MDTraj code that builds the backbone (N, CA, C; nanometers):
import mdtraj as md
import numpy as np

residues = "MET ALA LYS PRO GLN GLU GLN ASN ARG ASP ARG THR ARG GLU SER ASP GLU PRO GLU LEU HIS GLU LYS LEU VAL ALA VAL ASN ARG VAL ALA LYS VAL VAL LYS GLY GLY ARG ARG PHE GLY PHE ALA ALA LEU VAL VAL VAL GLY ASP GLY ARG GLY ARG VAL GLY THR GLY HIS GLY LYS ALA LYS GLU VAL PRO GLU ALA ILE ARG LYS ALA THR ASP GLN ALA LYS ARG GLN MET ILE ARG VAL PRO LEU ARG GLU GLY ARG THR LEU HIS HIS ASP VAL LYS GLY VAL TYR GLY ALA GLY LYS VAL SER LEU ARG SER ALA PRO LYS GLY THR GLY VAL ILE ALA GLY GLY PRO MET ARG ALA ILE PHE ASP CYS LEU GLY VAL GLN ASP VAL VAL ALA LYS SER ILE GLY THR SER ASN PRO TYR ASN MET VAL ASN ALA THR PHE GLU ALA LEU LYS ASN MET GLN SER PRO ARG GLN VAL ALA SER ARG ARG GLY LYS LYS VAL SER ASP ILE VAL SER ASN ARG GLU SER ALA HIS SER THR VAL SER GLU ASP GLU THR ALA ALA ALA GLU GLU".split()
xyz = np.array([
    [-1.1002, 2.8589, -2.0340],
    [-1.1969, 2.7470, -2.0116],
    [-1.1530, 2.6363, -2.1159],
    [-1.1684, 2.5068, -2.0703],
    [-1.1207, 2.4023, -2.1517],
    [-1.2333, 2.3786, -2.2566],
    [-1.1880, 2.3493, -2.3763],
    [-1.2909, 2.3112, -2.4871],
    [-1.3572, 2.1740, -2.4539],
    [-1.4713, 2.1487, -2.5028],
    [-1.5383, 2.0251, -2.4820],
    [-1.4666, 1.9005, -2.5252],
    [-1.3868, 1.9141, -2.6486],
    [-1.3178, 1.8090, -2.6802],
    [-1.2100, 1.7697, -2.5828],
    [-1.1414, 1.8692, -2.5198],
    [-1.0302, 1.8491, -2.4340],
    [-1.0937, 1.7739, -2.2996],
    [-1.2124, 1.8278, -2.2605],
    [-1.2786, 1.7584, -2.1453],
    [-1.3126, 1.6139, -2.1679],
    [-1.3527, 1.5809, -2.2847],
    [-1.3888, 1.4418, -2.3237],
    [-1.2632, 1.3702, -2.3216],
    [-1.1442, 1.4104, -2.3732],
    [-1.0211, 1.3442, -2.3840],
    [-0.9802, 1.3096, -2.2388],
    [-1.0030, 1.3982, -2.1434],
    [-0.9466, 1.3891, -1.9971],
    [-1.0314, 1.2761, -1.9482],
    [-1.1644, 1.2775, -1.9706],
    [-1.2537, 1.1705, -1.9155],
    [-1.2054, 1.0308, -1.9629],
    [-1.1727, 1.0135, -2.0966],
    [-1.1361, 0.8909, -2.1423],
    [-1.0044, 0.8421, -2.0971],
    [-0.9148, 0.9364, -2.0741],
    [-0.7906, 0.9000, -2.0128],
    [-0.8126, 0.8557, -1.8659],
    [-0.8912, 0.9169, -1.7881],
    [-0.9292, 0.8658, -1.6556],
    [-0.9940, 0.7227, -1.6500],
    [-1.0758, 0.6958, -1.7627],
    [-1.1502, 0.5722, -1.7650],
    [-1.0503, 0.4589, -1.8058],
    [-0.9499, 0.4953, -1.8888],
    [-0.8543, 0.3959, -1.9426],
    [-0.7622, 0.3473, -1.8226],
    [-0.7263, 0.4210, -1.7273],
    [-0.6417, 0.3757, -1.6137],
    [-0.7263, 0.2711, -1.5342],
    [-0.6594, 0.1578, -1.5174],
    [-0.7368, 0.0521, -1.4302],
    [-0.7371, 0.0914, -1.2911],
    [-0.8342, 0.0441, -1.2223],
    [-0.8521, 0.0728, -1.0797],
    [-0.7390, 0.0130, -0.9995],
    [-0.6661, 0.0812, -0.9225],
    [-0.5585, 0.0219, -0.8428],
    [-0.5958, -0.0187, -0.6981],
    [-0.5521, -0.1313, -0.6567],
    [-0.5805, -0.1956, -0.5270],
    [-0.4665, -0.1489, -0.4371],
    [-0.4967, -0.1004, -0.3169],
    [-0.3930, -0.0572, -0.2302],
    [-0.4025, -0.1407, -0.0912],
    [-0.2840, -0.1903, -0.0542],
    [-0.2769, -0.2616, 0.0636],
    [-0.1764, -0.2080, 0.1557],
    [-0.2175, -0.1765, 0.2762],
    [-0.1322, -0.1319, 0.3860],
    [-0.0588, -0.2479, 0.4578],
    [0.0872, -0.2603, 0.4401],
    [0.1575, -0.3761, 0.4889],
    [0.1911, -0.3476, 0.6301],
    [0.2560, -0.2301, 0.6563],
    [0.2988, -0.2058, 0.7959],
    [0.2991, -0.0512, 0.8287],
    [0.2680, -0.0292, 0.9614],
    [0.2883, 0.1086, 1.0033],
    [0.3730, 0.1055, 1.1343],
    [0.4783, 0.1872, 1.1373],
    [0.5575, 0.2053, 1.2522],
    [0.5565, 0.3366, 1.3208],
    [0.5642, 0.3466, 1.4355],
    [0.5848, 0.4748, 1.5111],
    [0.7388, 0.4970, 1.5202],
    [0.7859, 0.6054, 1.4607],
    [0.9240, 0.6441, 1.4577],
    [0.9415, 0.7665, 1.5360],
    [1.0851, 0.7828, 1.5877],
    [1.1041, 0.8930, 1.6751],
    [1.2360, 0.9671, 1.6165],
    [1.2311, 1.0986, 1.6205],
    [1.3432, 1.1791, 1.5818],
    [1.3908, 1.2445, 1.7069],
    [1.5131, 1.2211, 1.7530],
    [1.5605, 1.2762, 1.8709],
    [1.6233, 1.4155, 1.8399],
    [1.5674, 1.5182, 1.9075],
    [1.6153, 1.6554, 1.8822],
    [1.6527, 1.7173, 2.0256],
    [1.7015, 1.8316, 2.0267],
    [1.7481, 1.8962, 2.1503],
    [1.6551, 1.8975, 2.2605],
    [1.5293, 1.9210, 2.2258],
    [1.4377, 1.9292, 2.3450],
    [1.3666, 1.7889, 2.3733],
    [1.4066, 1.6795, 2.3150],
    [1.3481, 1.5558, 2.3334],
    [1.3236, 1.4754, 2.2252],
    [1.2065, 1.3996, 2.2110],
    [1.1790, 1.3253, 2.0935],
    [1.0642, 1.3754, 2.0155],
    [1.0744, 1.3681, 1.8829],
    [0.9518, 1.4015, 1.7921],
    [0.9119, 1.2802, 1.7352],
    [0.7811, 1.2506, 1.7587],
    [0.7246, 1.1241, 1.7183],
    [0.6578, 1.1352, 1.5690],
    [0.6646, 1.0513, 1.4881],
    [0.6032, 1.0362, 1.3551],
    [0.5565, 0.8944, 1.3247],
    [0.5122, 0.8765, 1.1890],
    [0.4749, 0.7450, 1.1634],
    [0.5334, 0.7186, 1.0275],
    [0.5683, 0.5748, 1.0063],
    [0.6147, 0.5432, 0.8791],
    [0.5349, 0.4245, 0.8230],
    [0.4821, 0.4304, 0.6907],
    [0.3968, 0.3345, 0.6403],
    [0.4650, 0.2677, 0.5196],
    [0.4309, 0.1437, 0.5009],
    [0.4692, 0.0589, 0.3945],
    [0.3461, 0.0123, 0.3210],
    [0.3340, 0.0493, 0.1855],
    [0.2199, 0.0265, 0.1135],
    [0.2480, -0.0469, -0.0162],
    [0.1616, -0.1363, -0.0616],
    [0.1699, -0.2042, -0.1851],
    [0.0529, -0.1683, -0.2831],
    [0.0751, -0.1275, -0.3966],
    [-0.0226, -0.0881, -0.4949],
    [-0.0248, -0.1789, -0.6206],
    [-0.1375, -0.2211, -0.6679],
    [-0.1302, -0.3068, -0.7907],
    [-0.2733, -0.2932, -0.8702],
    [-0.2706, -0.3305, -0.9989],
    [-0.4000, -0.3243, -1.0712],
    [-0.4618, -0.4548, -1.0849],
    [-0.4051, -0.5590, -1.0305],
    [-0.4692, -0.6937, -1.0357],
    [-0.4427, -0.7594, -1.1612],
    [-0.3639, -0.7081, -1.2593],
    [-0.3461, -0.7614, -1.3862],
    [-0.1981, -0.7562, -1.4274],
    [-0.1192, -0.7779, -1.3272],
    [0.0350, -0.7878, -1.3613],
    [0.1274, -0.6599, -1.3336],
    [0.0548, -0.5638, -1.2772],
    [0.1471, -0.4439, -1.2464],
    [0.1445, -0.4244, -1.0815],
    [0.2426, -0.4011, -1.0271],
    [0.2506, -0.3832, -0.8831],
    [0.3687, -0.2836, -0.8504],
    [0.3597, -0.2208, -0.7375],
    [0.4564, -0.1295, -0.6863],
    [0.4525, -0.1149, -0.5345],
    [0.5686, -0.0828, -0.4832],
    [0.5718, -0.0609, -0.3303],
    [0.6297, 0.0805, -0.2936],
    [0.5819, 0.1328, -0.1870],
    [0.6191, 0.2596, -0.1469],
    [0.6322, 0.2726, 0.0061],
    [0.7131, 0.3735, 0.0568],
    [0.7423, 0.3868, 0.1881],
    [0.7189, 0.5414, 0.2133],
    [0.6502, 0.5810, 0.3174],
    [0.6268, 0.7195, 0.3400],
    [0.6385, 0.7450, 0.4981],
    [0.6790, 0.8676, 0.5343],
    [0.6840, 0.9099, 0.6728],
    [0.6194, 1.0459, 0.6880],
    [0.5547, 1.0681, 0.8000],
    [0.4773, 1.1914, 0.8166],
    [0.4484, 1.1953, 0.9718],
    [0.3919, 1.3053, 1.0107],
    [0.3508, 1.3264, 1.1587],
    [0.2233, 1.2626, 1.1845],
    [0.1399, 1.2296, 1.0820],
    [0.0145, 1.1630, 1.1001],
    [0.0074, 1.0520, 1.0123],
    [-0.0660, 0.9371, 1.0625],
    [-0.0764, 0.8099, 0.9803],
    [-0.1344, 0.8290, 0.8437],
    [-0.2573, 0.9038, 0.8262],
    [-0.3036, 0.9199, 0.6894],
    [-0.2126, 0.9797, 0.5940],
    [-0.1363, 1.0835, 0.6356],
    [-0.0389, 1.1475, 0.5486],
    [0.0658, 1.0554, 0.5019],
    [0.1206, 0.9744, 0.6040],
    [0.2268, 0.8835, 0.5747],
    [0.1799, 0.7750, 0.4771],
    [0.0476, 0.7245, 0.4760],
    [-0.0032, 0.6338, 0.3888],
    [-0.0147, 0.7018, 0.2546],
    [-0.0644, 0.8305, 0.2441],
    [-0.0718, 0.8957, 0.1132],
    [0.0688, 0.9056, 0.0500],
    [0.1631, 0.9475, 0.1197],
    [0.2965, 0.9570, 0.0631],
    [0.3461, 0.8176, 0.0095],
    [0.3277, 0.7101, 0.0937],
    [0.3789, 0.5731, 0.0387],
    [0.2977, 0.5313, -0.0764],
    [0.1659, 0.5597, -0.0820],
    [0.0822, 0.5188, -0.1993],
    [0.1335, 0.5936, -0.3262],
    [0.1618, 0.7213, -0.3157],
    [0.2053, 0.7951, -0.4261],
    [0.3426, 0.7434, -0.4784],
    [0.4329, 0.7082, -0.3926],
    [0.5691, 0.6530, -0.4290],
    [0.5378, 0.5145, -0.4896],
    [0.4439, 0.4405, -0.4414],
    [0.4202, 0.2901, -0.4975],
    [0.3618, 0.3139, -0.6373],
    [0.2878, 0.4142, -0.6668],
    [0.2252, 0.4342, -0.8006],
    [0.3305, 0.4761, -0.8952],
    [0.4325, 0.5527, -0.8458],
    [0.5450, 0.5916, -0.9400],
    [0.6411, 0.4778, -0.9775],
    [0.6517, 0.3772, -0.8745],
    [0.7492, 0.2792, -0.8934],
    [0.6913, 0.1448, -0.9267],
    [0.5936, 0.1493, -1.0108],
    [0.5228, 0.0161, -1.0497],
    [0.5951, -0.0597, -1.1561],
    [0.6015, -0.1911, -1.1428],
    [0.6697, -0.2694, -1.2368],
    [0.5591, -0.3684, -1.3022],
    [0.5928, -0.4206, -1.4224],
    [0.5187, -0.5230, -1.4957],
    [0.5673, -0.6547, -1.4770],
    [0.4809, -0.7505, -1.4318],
    [0.5259, -0.8880, -1.4103],
    [0.4498, -0.9782, -1.5055],
    [0.5203, -1.0578, -1.5949],
    [0.4453, -1.1481, -1.6869],
    [0.3856, -1.2707, -1.6013],
    [0.2596, -1.2942, -1.6193],
    [0.1859, -1.3937, -1.5647],
    [0.1416, -1.5062, -1.6502],
    [0.1507, -1.6318, -1.6200],
    [0.1001, -1.7334, -1.6901],
    [-0.0498, -1.7583, -1.6777],
    [-0.1259, -1.7460, -1.7920],
    [-0.2696, -1.7584, -1.7887],
    [-0.3286, -1.6547, -1.6936],
    [-0.2633, -1.5522, -1.6605],
    [-0.3198, -1.4377, -1.5747],
    [-0.3457, -1.4797, -1.4349],
    [-0.2890, -1.5992, -1.3876],
    [-0.3149, -1.6411, -1.2525],
    [-0.2039, -1.6996, -1.1746],
    [-0.0804, -1.7312, -1.2410],
    [0.0267, -1.7754, -1.1666],
    [0.1541, -1.7346, -1.2344],
    [0.2725, -1.7734, -1.1780],
    [0.3970, -1.7231, -1.2192],
    [0.4392, -1.8233, -1.3268],
    [0.5285, -1.7828, -1.4187],
    [0.5790, -1.8556, -1.5260],
    [0.6793, -1.9768, -1.4880],
    [0.7579, -1.9330, -1.3847],
    [0.8629, -2.0271, -1.3298],
    [0.8881, -1.9878, -1.1870],
    [0.9703, -2.0924, -1.1250],
    [1.0160, -2.0727, -0.9946],
    [1.1231, -1.9717, -0.9960],
    [1.1233, -1.8856, -0.8817],
    [1.2235, -1.7903, -0.8814],
    [1.2583, -1.7535, -0.7313],
    [1.3811, -1.7092, -0.7107],
    [1.4214, -1.6604, -0.5726],
    [1.4663, -1.5185, -0.5709],
    [1.4368, -1.4465, -0.4609],
    [1.4890, -1.3149, -0.4452],
    [1.5523, -1.2865, -0.3092],
    [1.6468, -1.1980, -0.3206],
    [1.7260, -1.1680, -0.1916],
    [1.7448, -1.0195, -0.1739],
    [1.7060, -0.9619, -0.0581],
    [1.7257, -0.8344, -0.0316],
    [1.7649, -0.8168, 0.1145],
    [1.8862, -0.7795, 0.1412],
    [1.9363, -0.7787, 0.2763],
    [1.9370, -0.9092, 0.3442],
    [1.8804, -0.9170, 0.4532],
    [1.8622, -1.0513, 0.5232],
    [1.7369, -1.1207, 0.4795],
    [1.6576, -1.0598, 0.4025],
    [1.5344, -1.1200, 0.3481],
    [1.5537, -1.2114, 0.2301],
    [1.5126, -1.3334, 0.2368],
    [1.5219, -1.4278, 0.1208],
    [1.3864, -1.4912, 0.1000],
    [1.3452, -1.4948, -0.0325],
    [1.2051, -1.5456, -0.0571],
    [1.2281, -1.6432, -0.1776],
    [1.1413, -1.7410, -0.1701],
    [1.1320, -1.8485, -0.2890],
    [0.9860, -1.8558, -0.3254],
    [0.9646, -1.8255, -0.4561],
    [0.8483, -1.8246, -0.5122],
    [0.8261, -1.9314, -0.6138],
    [0.7132, -2.0111, -0.6064],
    [0.6992, -2.1336, -0.7016],
    [0.5551, -2.1127, -0.7722],
    [0.5560, -2.1506, -0.8978],
    [0.4251, -2.1485, -0.9677],
    [0.3439, -2.2677, -0.9121],
    [0.2143, -2.2600, -0.9324],
    [0.1329, -2.3668, -0.8711],
    [0.0169, -2.3930, -0.9709],
    [-0.0388, -2.5184, -0.9641],
    [-0.1363, -2.5597, -1.0448],
    [-0.2832, -2.4834, -1.0078],
    [-0.3715, -2.4903, -1.0931],
    [-0.5051, -2.4125, -1.0747],
    [-0.5664, -2.4703, -0.9515],
    [-0.6196, -2.3705, -0.8588],
    [-0.6909, -2.4186, -0.7409],
    [-0.6140, -2.4282, -0.6183],
    [-0.4856, -2.4006, -0.6269],
    [-0.3829, -2.4095, -0.5117],
    [-0.4187, -2.2846, -0.4253],
    [-0.4336, -2.1762, -0.4751],
    [-0.4549, -2.0464, -0.3955],
    [-0.3282, -1.9844, -0.3688],
    [-0.3369, -1.8738, -0.2925],
    [-0.2135, -1.7942, -0.2549],
    [-0.1578, -1.8525, -0.1235],
    [-0.0543, -1.9341, -0.1226],
    [0.0015, -1.9751, 0.0050],
    [0.1255, -1.8916, 0.0278],
    [0.1121, -1.7886, 0.1078],
    [0.2174, -1.7018, 0.1410],
    [0.1851, -1.6247, 0.2715],
    [0.2895, -1.5664, 0.3327],
    [0.2919, -1.5020, 0.4518],
    [0.2400, -1.3546, 0.4342],
    [0.2110, -1.2797, 0.5307],
    [0.1557, -1.1425, 0.5376],
    [0.2079, -1.0459, 0.4346],
    [0.3246, -1.0016, 0.4398],
    [0.3616, -0.8938, 0.3394],
    [0.3624, -0.9473, 0.1933],
    [0.4026, -1.0773, 0.1791],
    [0.3979, -1.1358, 0.0489],
    [0.2607, -1.1574, -0.0124],
    [0.1712, -1.2004, 0.0651],
    [0.0282, -1.2278, 0.0361],
    [-0.0235, -1.0799, -0.0232],
    [0.0025, -0.9726, 0.0412],
    [-0.0420, -0.8448, -0.0017],
    [-0.0010, -0.8120, -0.1481],
    [0.1278, -0.8466, -0.1775],
    [0.1915, -0.8156, -0.3075],
    [0.1095, -0.9164, -0.4097],
    [0.0941, -1.0354, -0.3734],
    [0.0223, -1.1182, -0.4801],
    [-0.1233, -1.0872, -0.5094],
    [-0.1903, -1.0371, -0.3809],
    [-0.3257, -0.9943, -0.4027],
    [-0.3318, -0.8653, -0.5024],
    [-0.2406, -0.7774, -0.4844],
    [-0.2391, -0.6538, -0.5755],
    [-0.1964, -0.6871, -0.7064],
    [-0.1105, -0.7826, -0.7262],
    [-0.0563, -0.8304, -0.8600],
    [-0.1616, -0.9007, -0.9390],
    [-0.2509, -0.9730, -0.8710],
    [-0.3558, -1.0574, -0.9359],
    [-0.3230, -1.1968, -0.9637],
    [-0.2264, -1.2480, -0.8789],
    [-0.1739, -1.3915, -0.8788],
    [-0.2877, -1.4652, -0.7942],
    [-0.3334, -1.5834, -0.8419],
    [-0.4378, -1.6504, -0.7753],
    [-0.3777, -1.7974, -0.7263],
    [-0.2779, -1.8386, -0.7851],
    [-0.2100, -1.9642, -0.7523],
    [-0.0583, -1.9501, -0.7282],
    [-0.0082, -1.9611, -0.6094],
    [0.1347, -1.9550, -0.5896],
    [0.1702, -2.0015, -0.4614],
    [0.2923, -2.0597, -0.4487],
    [0.3424, -2.1032, -0.3100],
    [0.4687, -2.0268, -0.2937],
    [0.4704, -1.9432, -0.1822],
    [0.5911, -1.8622, -0.1491],
    [0.6244, -1.8862, -0.0100],
    [0.7646, -1.8863, 0.0044],
    [0.8326, -1.9103, 0.1357],
    [0.9203, -1.8054, 0.1599],
    [0.9319, -1.7579, 0.2933],
    [1.0186, -1.6610, 0.3306],
    [1.1210, -1.7273, 0.4213],
    [1.2448, -1.7104, 0.3882],
    [1.3585, -1.7642, 0.4650],
    [1.4409, -1.6538, 0.5234],
    [1.4699, -1.6636, 0.6509],
    [1.5575, -1.5543, 0.7169],
    [1.4664, -1.4483, 0.7888],
    [1.4836, -1.3212, 0.7608],
    [1.4111, -1.2156, 0.8452],
    [1.2592, -1.2112, 0.8168],
    [1.1875, -1.1690, 0.9222],
    [1.0379, -1.1535, 0.9100],
    [1.0144, -1.0024, 0.8950],
    [1.1168, -0.9176, 0.8739],
    [1.1000, -0.7771, 0.8704],
    [1.0250, -0.7440, 0.7377],
    [0.9089, -0.6719, 0.7467],
    [0.8192, -0.6622, 0.6323],
    [0.8926, -0.5781, 0.5209],
    [0.9744, -0.4874, 0.5463],
    [1.0418, -0.4075, 0.4434],
    [1.1268, -0.4996, 0.3625],
    [1.2147, -0.5820, 0.4289],
    [1.3015, -0.6768, 0.3573],
    [1.2199, -0.7842, 0.2875],
    [1.1143, -0.8312, 0.3358],
    [1.0356, -0.9392, 0.2746],
    [0.9795, -0.8783, 0.1458],
    [0.9219, -0.7612, 0.1506],
    [0.8561, -0.6929, 0.0370],
    [0.9592, -0.6667, -0.0790],
    [1.0865, -0.6176, -0.0404],
    [1.1797, -0.5839, -0.1361],
    [1.2516, -0.7046, -0.1960],
    [1.2599, -0.8145, -0.1112],
    [1.3156, -0.9434, -0.1670],
    [1.2123, -1.0094, -0.2639],
    [1.0788, -0.9896, -0.2390],
    [0.9747, -1.0381, -0.3221],
    [0.9788, -0.9646, -0.4543],
    [0.9982, -0.8292, -0.4506],
    [1.0155, -0.7542, -0.5658],
    [1.1376, -0.7844, -0.6624],
    [1.2502, -0.8143, -0.5917],
    [1.3762, -0.8669, -0.6578],
    [1.3360, -0.9807, -0.7402],
    [1.2649, -1.0815, -0.6688],
    [1.2242, -1.1963, -0.7431],
    [1.1476, -1.1732, -0.8579],
    [1.0367, -1.0935, -0.8389],
    [0.9482, -1.0597, -0.9547],
    [0.9999, -0.9889, -1.0692],
    [1.1157, -0.9113, -1.0333],
    [1.1818, -0.8500, -1.1506],
    [1.2534, -0.9470, -1.2411],
    [1.2955, -1.0630, -1.1844],
    [1.3626, -1.1618, -1.2575],
    [1.2671, -1.2613, -1.3363],
    [1.1464, -1.2378, -1.3193],
    [1.0429, -1.3238, -1.3835],
    [1.0463, -1.2921, -1.5348],
    [1.0550, -1.4070, -1.6089],
    [1.0533, -1.3842, -1.7692],
    [0.9434, -1.4769, -1.8273],
    [0.8824, -1.4214, -1.9269],
    [0.7776, -1.5033, -1.9934],
    [0.8482, -1.5798, -2.1007],
    [0.7680, -1.6943, -2.1598],
    [0.8399, -1.7646, -2.2712],
    [0.8701, -1.6706, -2.3926],
    [0.7799, -1.5758, -2.4041],
    [0.7993, -1.4808, -2.5269],
    [0.9436, -1.4076, -2.5038],
    [0.9633, -1.3610, -2.3819],
    [1.0941, -1.2819, -2.3688],
    [1.2147, -1.3645, -2.3856],
    [1.2075, -1.5005, -2.3320],
    [1.3138, -1.5886, -2.3418],
    [1.3372, -1.6294, -2.4949],
    [1.2303, -1.6473, -2.5698],
    [1.2286, -1.6827, -2.7132],
    [1.3039, -1.5728, -2.7917],
    [1.2541, -1.4515, -2.7670],
    [1.3140, -1.3329, -2.8373],
    [1.4593, -1.3212, -2.8081],
    [1.5060, -1.3485, -2.6882],
    [1.6436, -1.3338, -2.6491],
    [1.7239, -1.4488, -2.7123],
    [1.6691, -1.5656, -2.7264],
    [1.7455, -1.6789, -2.7865],
    [1.7305, -1.6828, -2.9322],
    [1.6412, -1.6064, -2.9863],
    [1.6134, -1.6192, -3.1271],
    [1.5410, -1.7500, -3.1720],
    [1.4626, -1.7915, -3.0890],
    [1.3738, -1.9021, -3.1185],
    [1.2172, -1.8757, -3.1187],
    [1.1425, -1.9685, -3.1584],
    [0.9963, -1.9644, -3.1452],
    [0.9425, -1.9775, -3.0067],
    [0.8393, -1.9188, -2.9604],
    [0.7710, -1.9463, -2.8291],
    [0.7361, -2.0926, -2.8239],
    [0.6820, -2.1513, -2.9273],
    [0.6301, -2.2859, -2.9210],
    [0.7619, -2.3804, -2.8739],
    [0.8780, -2.3484, -2.9236],
    [0.9977, -2.4359, -2.8979],
    [1.0355, -2.4226, -2.7463],
    [1.0138, -2.3117, -2.6930],
    [1.0363, -2.2888, -2.5479],
    [0.9379, -2.3575, -2.4622],
    [0.8192, -2.3470, -2.4926],
    [0.7012, -2.4098, -2.4167],
    [0.7028, -2.5620, -2.4315],
    [0.7374, -2.6049, -2.5550],
    [0.7372, -2.7621, -2.5683],
    [0.8582, -2.8187, -2.4827],
    [0.9757, -2.7441, -2.4783],
    [1.0955, -2.7881, -2.3991],
    [1.0449, -2.8018, -2.2443],
    [0.9733, -2.6939, -2.2032],
    [0.9290, -2.6869, -2.0653],
    [0.8305, -2.8068, -2.0435],
    [0.7459, -2.8344, -2.1232],
    [0.6435, -2.9424, -2.1049],
    [0.7168, -3.0759, -2.1166],
    [0.8031, -3.0948, -2.1965],
    [0.8848, -3.2249, -2.2009],
    [0.9642, -3.2381, -2.0780],
    [1.0318, -3.1312, -2.0154],
    [1.0944, -3.1511, -1.9023],
    [1.0051, -3.1952, -1.7806],
    [0.8890, -3.1309, -1.7735],
    [0.7923, -3.1691, -1.6679],
    [0.7514, -3.3161, -1.6793],
    [0.7230, -3.3678, -1.8118],
    [0.6792, -3.4989, -1.8239],
    [0.7878, -3.5924, -1.7809],
    [0.9228, -3.5596, -1.8177],
    [1.0343, -3.6526, -1.7730],
    [1.0369, -3.6597, -1.6245],
    [1.0235, -3.5477, -1.5496],
    [1.0275, -3.5407, -1.4070],
    [0.9172, -3.6253, -1.3466],
    [0.7907, -3.6146, -1.4077],
    [0.6828, -3.6868, -1.3453],
    [0.6943, -3.8451, -1.3793],
    [0.7575, -3.8725, -1.4899],
    [0.7804, -4.0249, -1.5186],
    [0.8852, -4.0787, -1.4172],
    [0.9879, -3.9995, -1.3855],
    [1.0892, -4.0339, -1.2921],
    [1.0201, -4.0530, -1.1572],
    [0.9349, -3.9637, -1.1144],
    [0.8683, -3.9720, -0.9749],
    [0.7801, -4.1035, -0.9806],
    [0.7107, -4.1284, -1.0801],
    [0.6211, -4.2504, -1.0882],
    [0.7068, -4.3821, -1.0880],
    [0.8182, -4.3850, -1.1510],
    [0.9045, -4.4965, -1.1507],
    [0.9659, -4.5248, -0.9994],
    [0.9967, -4.4067, -0.9415],
    [1.0553, -4.4131, -0.8012],
    [0.9470, -4.4585, -0.7007],
    [0.8222, -4.4237, -0.7275],
    [0.7103, -4.4553, -0.6358],
    [0.6791, -4.6115, -0.6551],
    [0.6851, -4.6552, -0.7760],
    [0.6583, -4.8091, -0.8137],
    [0.7609, -4.8943, -0.7368],
    [0.8918, -4.8479, -0.7258],
    [0.9945, -4.9225, -0.6639],
    [0.9702, -4.9295, -0.5205],
])
top = md.Topology()
chain = top.add_chain()
for i, resn in enumerate(residues, 1):
    res = top.add_residue(resn, chain, resSeq=i)
    for name in ("N", "CA", "C"):
        top.add_atom(name, md.element.get_by_symbol(name[0]), res)
traj = md.Trajectory(xyz[None], top)
């Protein structure tokens, strides 16, 4: 029998884990051809995230839909990645991802823009906790390739802190450079509009 201290420790561990959001992206009926004919099953694609910068994807197959979803969810929980977010609501910078024939372009957006993205990508951003983003899928509309291309793009996301540590600079230097670049671009656009 477990001691009271161990039971309390288990309870605190469970409460420390954030509640995960699960989104079912796609369910396919698949067939395995055997000597006597076809055996049918189901394949599920699931995205799991905590709404605070961690997200994962999983794929599962089984004879029944609930079992396929459970397998996919377990795989997604094991394969979670951490994505740095700006102000906890959008991406730090624009990024592109490619996986097979799936190509995606993700852009950071100002506050109030919302999630402008298609089906499978929207599920990822909802689970990730992104509130403002503009995403475009170029090429295939296959949900597996779109999800994997989006994950490839998110893996390339870097925060100013990571860039600063890699370059041996201060975070304020990196952020000030980014803001000065934005102001230069906006001045150029204003001058072009006046002409």
